[in-house]
C-alpha positions in Angstrom: -1.5 21.0 -14.5 0.4 19.8 -11.6 1.1 15.9 -11.8 -0.8 14.0 -9.2 -0.3 10.6 -7.3 -2.9 8.6 -5.4 -2.6 5.7 -3.3 -4.0 3.7 -0.2 -3.9 0.9 2.1 -6.7 -1.3 3.7 -7.4 -1.1 7.6 -7.1 -4.4 7.8 -4.3 -6.5 9.7 -1.4 -4.8 11.2 1.3 -3.0 8.7 4.6 -4.5 8.6 7.9 -3.2 7.8 7.3 -4.3 4.1 4.2 -2.1 3.8 6.4 1.0 5.0 9.6 -0.3 2.8 7.5 -0.8 -0.3 4.8 1.7 -0.2 4.8 4.4 2.7 8.4 5.3 2.1 7.9 5.9 -1.3 4.8 8.2 -0.7 6.6 10.1 1.5 9.5 10.7 -0.9 6.9 11.3 -3.9 4.8 14.0 -1.9 7.4 16.8 -2.6 7.4 16.0 -6.4 3.5 15.4 -6.8 0.0 17.1 -5.8 -0.6 13.8 -3.2 -3.7 12.0 -2.4 -3.4 9.4 0.5 -6.2 7.3 1.1 -7.3 5.0 3.9 -9.2 2.5 2.0 -12.0 1.3 4.0 -14.6 0.6 1.5 -12.2 -1.9 0.0 -11.8 -3.6 3.4 -15.5 -4.7 3.5 -15.1 -6.8 0.7 -14.4 -9.6 3.2 -16.0 -9.7 6.8 -15.0 -7.1 9.1 -15.9 -6.5 12.8 -17.3 -2.8 12.6 -16.0 -1.5 16.1 -12.5 -3.1 14.9 -12.7 -1.5 11.5 -13.3 1.8 12.8 -10.7 1.9 15.1 -8.1 0.2 12.7 -9.0 3.3 10.5 -7.8 5.9 12.6 -4.8 3.6 13.5 -3.6 3.4 9.9 -4.2 7.3 9.3 -1.7 7.6 12.5 0.6 5.4 10.7 0.7 7.5 7.4 1.4 10.7 9.7 4.1 8.8 11.8 5.9 7.7 8.4 6.3 11.0 7.2 3.2 12.0 5.3 2.7 15.4 5.9 -0.8 17.0 5.7 0.5 20.5 4.7 1.6 18.5 1.3 -0.5 15.7 0.9 -4.3 15.1 1.4 -4.7 12.2 3.8 -8.6 11.2 4.0 -11.0 7.9 4.7 -12.4 6.7 1.3 -15.7 6.2 2.7 -15.9 10.1 3.8 -16.0 11.2 0.0 -19.1 9.3 -1.4 -17.9 10.2 -5.0 -15.7 6.8 -4.7 -18.5 4.7 -4.5 -20.8 7.0 -7.2 -18.2 6.3 -9.8 -17.4 2.8 -9.2 -20.9 2.4 -10.0 -20.5 4.2 -13.5 -17.4 2.1 -14.1 -18.7 -1.0 -13.6 -20.8 -0.2 -16.7 -18.0 0.3 -18.7 -15.5 -2.7 -17.6 -16.2 -5.9 -18.8 -16.8 -9.4 -17.0 -14.2 -11.0 -19.1 -11.8 -8.2 -17.5 -12.7 -8.8 -14.1 -12.4 -12.7 -14.5 -9.1 -12.5 -15.0 -8.1 -10.8 -12.0 -5.7 -13.3 -10.0 -6.5 -11.7 -6.9 -9.8 -12.7 -7.0 -9.1 -16.2 -7.6 -6.6 -16.2 -4.7 -8.7 -14.3 -2.3 -12.2 -16.3 -3.1 -10.3 -19.4 -2.1 -12.6 -21.7 -4.1 -15.6 -20.7 -2.3 -17.5 -19.9 -5.6 -20.8 -18.5 -5.2 -20.4 -17.8 -1.3 -18.3 -15.1 -2.1 -19.5 -11.5 -2.0 -19.8 -9.3 -5.2 -17.9 -6.8 -3.9 -14.8 -8.7 -4.1 -15.2 -9.7 -7.7 -15.9 -5.9 -8.3 -12.9 -4.7 -6.2 -10.9 -3.6 -8.9 -13.6 -1.4 -10.5 -13.5 0.5 -7.0 -9.6 0.9 -7.2 -10.3 2.2 -11.0 -12.7 4.7 -9.6 -10.3 5.9 -6.3 -7.4 6.6 -9.1 -9.5 8.0 -12.1 -11.4 10.5 -9.9 -8.2 12.5 -9.2 -6.9 12.4 -12.7 -4.1 10.6 -11.3 -0.9 10.7 -13.1 1.2 8.2 -11.1 0.1 5.2 -8.7 2.7 3.8 -6.5 1.8 0.0 -6.4 3.2 -3.2 -5.4 3.7 -6.0 -8.2 0.5 -7.7 -6.6 -1.7 -4.5 -7.9 0.1 -4.0 -11.0 -2.7 -6.2 -13.0 -5.3 -3.7 -11.2 -3.8 -1.0 -12.5 -3.7 -2.2 -16.0 -7.3 -2.6 -15.7 -7.7 1.1 -14.8 -6.0 1.9 -17.6 -8.1 0.1 -20.0 -11.1 1.5 -18.3 -9.9 5.2 -18.8 -9.3 4.6 -22.3 -12.5 3.0 -23.1 -14.4 5.8 -21.5 -12.2 8.5 -23.0 -13.1 6.9 -26.5 -16.4 6.4 -25.9 -17.6 9.8 -24.1 -14.8 12.2 -24.7 -11.5 12.9 -23.4 -11.8 12.9 -19.4 -9.7 11.0 -17.3 -5.7 10.8 -17.3 -4.4 7.3 -18.2 -2.3 6.5 -14.9 1.1 4.9 -14.8 2.5 2.9 -12.3 5.7 3.6 -10.2 7.2 0.3 -8.6 10.2 1.0 -6.4 13.7 -0.2 -8.0 14.3 -1.5 -4.7 12.1 -3.0 -1.9 8.8 -3.3 -3.9 8.5 -6.7 -2.4 9.6 -7.5 1.0 9.2 -11.7 1.7 8.6 -13.4 4.6 11.3 -13.9 7.2 9.8 -17.4 7.8 8.9 -18.4 4.0 11.3 -16.0 1.8 9.6 -17.5 -1.3 6.1 -15.8 0.1 5.6 -12.1 0.1 5.7 -10.7 3.7 2.0 -10.4 4.3 -0.5 -8.7 7.3 -2.4 -12.0 6.9 0.2 -14.7 7.8 -0.9 -17.1 9.9 2.9 -17.3 11.1 3.7 -14.4 13.1 7.3 -15.1 12.8 7.2 -14.2 9.0 6.3 -10.3 9.7 7.9 -7.6 11.5 4.8 -5.2 12.5 5.3 -1.5 12.9 4.1 -1.6 16.2 6.5 -4.7 17.4 8.3 -4.0 20.8 12.1 -4.4 20.3 12.4 -7.7 22.0 9.8 -9.3 19.5 11.9 -7.6 16.7 15.0 -9.4 17.8 13.5 -12.6 18.6 11.7 -12.6 14.6 14.9 -11.8 13.3 17.0 -14.2 15.2 14.6 -17.0 13.9 14.6 -15.6 10.5 15.4 -18.5 7.7 18.8 -18.0 5.9 20.0 -20.0 2.9 22.8 -22.6 2.4 26.3 -20.7 2.3 28.1 -18.5 4.1 28.8 -15.1 2.2 26.4 -12.2 3.3 25.8 -10.8 -0.5 23.0 -10.1 -2.6 22.1 -12.8 -4.5 18.8 -13.5 -6.6 19.3 -17.5 -6.4 19.7 -17.2 -2.3 16.1 -15.4 -1.6 16.5 -15.6 2.4 19.6 -13.3 2.7 18.9 -11.4 -0.1 15.4 -10.4 1.6 17.3 -9.5 4.7 20.0 -7.6 3.2 17.4 -5.6 1.4 15.7 -4.7 4.5 19.1 -3.7 6.1 19.9 -1.7 2.9 16.5 0.3 3.2 16.7 0.6 6.9 20.2 2.0 6.8 20.4 3.9 3.5 23.6 2.2 2.8 24.6 1.3 -0.9 24.4 -2.7 -1.7 28.2 -2.3 -2.0 28.7 -1.0 1.4 26.2 -3.6 3.0 28.0 -6.3 1.5 31.7 -4.7 2.8 30.4 -4.3 6.2 29.5 -7.9 6.5 32.6 -9.3 4.6 34.0 -12.2 6.8 31.5 -12.1 9.4 28.5 -14.6 10.0 25.0 -14.8 10.2 24.9 -14.1 13.9 26.7 -10.7 13.5 24.5 -9.8 10.6 21.2 -10.6 12.3 22.6 -8.7 15.5 22.8 -5.5 13.1 20.0 -5.9 11.0 17.8 -5.8 14.3 19.6 -3.0 15.8 18.9 -1.1 12.7 15.2 -2.0 12.6 14.7 -1.2 16.1 16.2 2.2 15.5 13.8 3.0 13.0 10.5 1.6 14.7 11.2 3.3 17.9 10.7 6.9 17.0 8.3 6.0 14.4 6.2 4.2 17.2 6.5 7.6 19.4 4.9 9.5 16.3 2.1 7.2 16.3 1.5 7.7 19.9 2.3 11.4 19.7 -0.6 11.9 17.3 -3.9 13.2 19.5 -7.4 12.4 18.4 -8.0 16.1 17.9 -5.1 16.5 15.5 -6.0 13.5 13.7 -10.0 14.5 13.1 -9.0 18.0 12.0 -6.3 16.6 9.4 -9.0 13.9 8.4 -11.9 16.3 8.1 -9.7 19.0 6.1 -8.4 15.8 3.9 -12.0 14.9 2.9 -12.9 18.1 2.1 -10.3 18.8 -0.3 -10.5 15.3 -1.8 -14.4 15.9 -2.2 -13.8 18.9 -4.2 -11.5 17.5 -6.7 -13.7 14.2 -6.5 -16.9 16.2 -7.2 -15.7 17.9 -9.9 -14.3 14.6 -11.9 -17.8 13.1 -11.1 -19.9 16.0 -12.4 -17.8 16.0 -15.8 -18.3 11.9 -16.1 -22.3 12.7 -15.5 -22.4 15.5 -18.1 -20.6 13.3 -20.5 -22.8 10.3 -20.3 -26.1 12.5 -19.9 -26.5 12.0 -16.4 -26.4 15.6 -15.8 
């Protein structure tokens, strides 16, 4: 059996270079090694209030960003989550396998609920079960995740093992893939925090559709640490973060990055960093704009058909083992 990977992103907010460096870039590399399923997880998006028209447009925009990043529909299956109803169906079954205590321990629920208590939608609480359904439907071997999603993947593994124990071997127990470099790109404005789509400070993130002037201004304003050496140093999170971005954008080794800025100041470094980011973003944005509506519709339709075939077979097996079919 060919090993599979599954991953996805929500069509909310605007994707930034942290999303590209920590996720999309790795998906592109992994698609040559695994049978790949990359999903726009719009069902997850509605765990928080959304404007319907905006959500529909952002879903298509995100699909274009997947393709512009280098995800090849001839190698990978690209589709929209809500086009494959098996995701929601399996989520119900798995919610009967998951435990309340497990979900109550999920730190992301505590963070996102923001102390709203009983006013929070149930979907936000059961979000990790839908994520487990996404992954287990495709008998996924490897899941590229950020550090903030690792706890959810551990729950997915626990649910898979429990189902296999109670109903017979059915699901592959997935392993996480966390990139060795760039898994967590930090905010330019507050380097102790992760770069975020929802950050109220727009200067903290470089968005994938930012124009060159905006990129240059944001990098010039980026926070730096005390000291003058431009070297990788975990104790200096600001410069460490900026150098990591430069390293990944240029493909240079850590040693070459440091040697390039030996004896130079922050002004020279920020200028060259901005140039490297702009050099990446301009052709990327051209590819986003170059994806026609007809081509996108065809790719997503074919992707959903292929995904549905795999998902339906898994769900049928699950129903059969549980006595539902």
